[in-house]
N, C-alpha and C positions, 0 to 999 in steps of 0.2 A: 476650610478650617475656621472655627470660631474661636475668639479669644475670651469668651465668657466662661466663668467658673461659678460653681455654687456659692451662694452668699455665705453659707455656714462654714466654708473653708477659707475665707478671706482674712480672718482675724488671727493674729498671733504669728510667730515665726514659722515658716514652712519652707519647702523646697522652692527654688526660683523658677522651676519649670511650671509656670502657671498657664501655659497655652493648652487648652483642653477642647477637644471636639465634642459637640453636643451628642453626637452619635455614640461616643464612648462612655457617656455618663451611666449607662446601664451596668457598667462594671462596678460602680459604687453600690448599686442595689444588690448585685450578686455577692460581693464581699460582705456587705452588711447582713444579708440573709444568712449566709454560711457562718458568719461570726457570731450572730445572736443565738443561733441554735444551741451551742453548748451551755451558755449561761441560762437559757430558758429551761433546758432539761435539768440543770442543776437546781433551779428555783422550784421546779415541780417536785424533785426528790426531797428538797429541804422542807417544803410545806407538807408533803405527805408523811414525813417522819416526825414532825413536831405539831401534831394536832391536839395533844392532850394538855401539856403544861405550858401556860402562857408565859410564866416567869422565865422558864428556861428558853423559850422562843425569843423573848426580848433580850435576854442576856447574850445569846449567840447570834443575834441579828447583825451587829457590827462586824463580827468575824465573817459572817456570810457575805456581807457587802464587799469586804476586802477580797475574799476569795473569788466572788463573782466578777469583780472588776479586773483582777489578774487574769481570770479565764478569758474574759472578753478581750483584754489587751493582747494576750498571746494568740488568741484565735484570729484576730484581725491580721496580725503580722504573719501568722502561719498561712492563712488562705491567700493573702496577697503574695506571699513568697511562692506558693504553688502555682497561682495563675501567672506570675511573672516568669517562672521556670518554663511553663508551656509556651508563653509568648516568645521568650528568648530562644527556645528550641525551634520555633517556626522561623524566626528571623533574628539571628544573634545581633546584639548591639555592636556598633563599630564606630570608631572615630573618623573624622573627616569633615569636609564641607559639602553640604547637600542643598539642593534647591528647595526653597520654602514654598512648596506647592503640594496640593493634595494627591497628585498622581505619583509623587516620589515615595517609594516604599520606605526608605529610611526615615523620612520625616513623619510618615503616618505611624510607624512603630515607635518612634521616639515620643510622639504624643500619647500613644497607647500606654507606654511604660510610665510616663508622667502621671497619667490618670490612676494607674494601679498603685503607684507608690504614694500618692498624695494623701489618701485616707490614713494608712498606717503611720506615716510620718507626722501628720497632724495630731493623731492620738498620742504618739510617743512624745511629741513636743510639749503637749499640754498635760502630760501625766506627771504624777509626783515621783515616778520611778527614775532615779538619776541616770541609770545606764540603759534606759529604754531606747534612746536614740542610737546608742552604739550597737545594740542588738539588731535593730532594724537595718542600720547601715551595713553591718556585717552580713546579714542574710541576703541583702541585695547585691552582694559581690564587691563591697568596698573594704579596704584595709584600714580600719580605724581602731585605735586603742580604746579599751573599755574605760580607761582613766581620763579620756578626753571628753568633757561635756560639750554637747552640740546643741542643746535645746534653746540657747540664746542667740543663735545665728541662723541665717538663711543659707542652706547648703544643698547643692545638687547631690543626688544619691546614686551616682554611677561614675566610673572611671576616676575614683577618688582614693588617695592614700595619705593618711595623717599619722606621723610617728608618735611614739610615746613621749609624754611630758610636754606636749604642745597645748597651749591655751588659745582658745578662740574667743575673741572679745564679743561683747554684746552688740547685736545688730550687724555683725560682719556678714559679708556676702561672698561665698565661695562658689564660683560657677564653673562647671565642667562643660556647659553648653551655653551658647549665646545665639540669640535671634537678631538678625539684621532685616533690612527691608526685603531682601531677595533670598537670603541664605540662612541655613541652620549650621552652626559651627559647633562641633563636638570634639574636645581635646582633653586628655587626662590631666589632672592636677595632682602634684606630689608635694607634700609639706613634710619636712624632716622632723627630727627629734628636737625637743626642748626649744621650740619656736613660740613666738607670741604674735598673733594676728590681732592688731588693734581694733578697738571698737569702731563700727561703721566703716571699716575698710573694705575694699573690693578686690578679690582675687580673680582675675580673668582666666578663661580656658587656656590650657597649655602651660600654665605657670609652674615652674620647678623651683621649689624653695629648699635650700640645703639645711643642714642641722644648725641650731642655735642662731636663728635669724629673728629680728624684731621688725615687723611691719607696723609703722606708726598708725595712730588713729586717723580716720578720714583720708587714708591713702589708698591708692589703687595701682594695680599692676597692669601692664599691657598684655596683649595676646601673645602667649608663648614666651614670656619674660623669664629670665633665669636670675635668681637671687643667691649670691654667694654666701658661704658659711661665715658666721661670726661678724655680721655687719648689721647695722641699723639702717633700714630703708624708710624714706619718708617722702610724701609729695604725690602729685598727680601729673604724670605717671611717677611711680616710686623710683627714687634715685638714692645712691649711697649717701648716708648722712654722717655716720662716724663708725669706727671699728669698736667691737666689744672686747677690749683687752681684759676686762674683769672676768671673762669667761675662761681664761686660760687654766685656772685651777680645776675646772670641771672636766677638762679634756685630758687630764693626767691619767695614765694607766695605773693599775694597782702596783706594778713594779716600780714605776717612777715615784709614786707616792710613798712607797716603802723606803726607797733611797732617800727621799726628802726628809722623812722622819727618823732616819738612821736606825731602822729596825735591824738591818743586817750587821751593823756595828755592835748593836746590843747582843745579837746572837753570838758573835765572836767573843765578846767579853764574858758572857755566860759560860762558854765552853772553857775558857782559860782562867777565869778568876773565881775564887771561892768566896769573895767578899759580898757578891751580889746575891744575898739571900733575904728571905722575908717578904714583906708586902711589895716592895719596889720591884724585886726580881720577878715575883709572881705576876705583877701587872705588866711588866715588860714582856714576860713569856706569853701572856694572853695576847698582847699586841702583836707579837711575832706570829702566833698561830693565826690570828685574824689576817695578817698580811700574807702569809703563805696560802691561806684559803682563797683570799681575793686574787692572788697571783695564779693559783690553779684554775679558778673560775674564769679569769681573763684568758688564760691559755686555751681553755675549752671553748670559750666564746670566739676566740681568734680562729681555732680550728674549724668551728661551725661556719664562721664567716668565710673562711677560705673555701670550704666545701660548697657553700651557697654561691660564692663568686665563680668557682669553676663550673658549677652546674649551670649558672646563668650564661657563662661564656660558651658552654657546650650548646645550650639551646639557641643562643644567638648565632653560633656558627652553623647549626643545623638549619635555622631559618634562612641564613645567608645562602647556604648551598641550595636550599629549596628555591629561593628567589633566582639564583643563577641558573638553575635547571629550567625554570619557567621562562627566563629570558632567552636561554639558548633555544628552547622550543618555539618561542615567539619569533626569534630570528630565523630559525629553519622554516617556519611557516611563511614568513615574509619572503625568504629566498625562493621557496617553492612557488609562491604566488607570482613573484617577478619572473621566474623561469617559465611558468605557464603563460604569463602575459606575453613574454617574448616569443614563445612558441606560437601562440595565437596570432601575434603580429606577423610572423614569418608565413604562417599558413594563409593569412588574409592577403599578404602581398603576392604570394604565389597564385592565389585564386584570381586576384586582380590582373596579374600578368597574363594568366591563361585566358581570361575573358577579353583582355585587350588584344591578344593575338587572334582570337576568334573574330573579334570585331574588325580587325585589320583585314583578315581573310575575306570576311563577308563584304567589306567595303571594296576590296580589290575585285571580287567577282562581280559586284554590282557595277563597278566602273567599267570593267571589260564588257559586260552585257550592254551597258548604255552606249559604249563606243561602237560595238558591232551594230546596234540598232541605228545609230546616227550614220554609220558608214553605209548601211543598206539604204537608208533614206536618201543619202546624197547620190548614190549610184542610180536610184530610181528616178530622181529629179533629172540627172544627166541624161538618162535614156529618153525621158519625156521631151527634154529640150532638143535632143538630136532628132527625135521623131518629128517635132514641129518644124525644125529647120528643113527637113527633107520635103 
């Protein structure tokens, strides 16, 4: 694998997956060719329809450029998404630690995915469309809010989840994959809601950041680090700096906020007292309606959250049962293997014992045969000796 990348893709914020194989660069030309075709056809249609009036042509030309740029932008993202879907169907991406060598399939397909994503991410990073990055990241399978700007940071485009209200500082690096001398490490990164990732900070693979966390500028997390909610982290590696007590007002539920503003007491007074009329009572009534609406909305969100939590627990239990089933199957195969090994051992011992008994029988016969031969020879010598003596 080569670490060289096209010079045109080195400038500006981009994904940190810069390891590109020279053999995969043909993907760039395929995506470019497929992406340029729609704007090219649009240009031909535009020039064919406006051959007569030059003034009208000049007046509509800026609008044509804007439409052509948008068509090119979405065409690049679309074709990259289609090719990425095909690649992921052939070999789905997965997290783990893999050898950094060309014969490793996960490493090769990670490099291929990086090549496919690099061009659309580079275009979205350098485009004037503020939500272009979010569209690209969502199509590539990441959970990213449309309100979170990503064009000022270096962010990997897989196994990533960023909550709403989170701000990513300029020059920050969020890595879901890391290259070492011998290994490729891929681990998901999850950043909660209302977080702040400081400028030029580094989030390592496997980092889990809870809601309402501030990671100071020029700070970095370690591999698989967990950052607790409502804390400020700072340093290399990041450690707890101070607790964010001022965030307490943001964590209040609508019901707690209604109690704090005494909306319920106002409701009781409105029902029992006739003096609360006019503008003040109308304002209080509007506040009560807002509080009730927020309370109902909070209850719906709570119900939805409980449903999602139960669904996630069911999926986790299902995966756990599946893992237990595979483990039982593996243990059974291991037991069958041990039993077959023991059976083969007993068979081999029986065969050895049989061969040993045969060998003993042969040796016994040879010994008896040799004894008889020696006895005959001795008797023959004795006869000769007797004959000479006579």
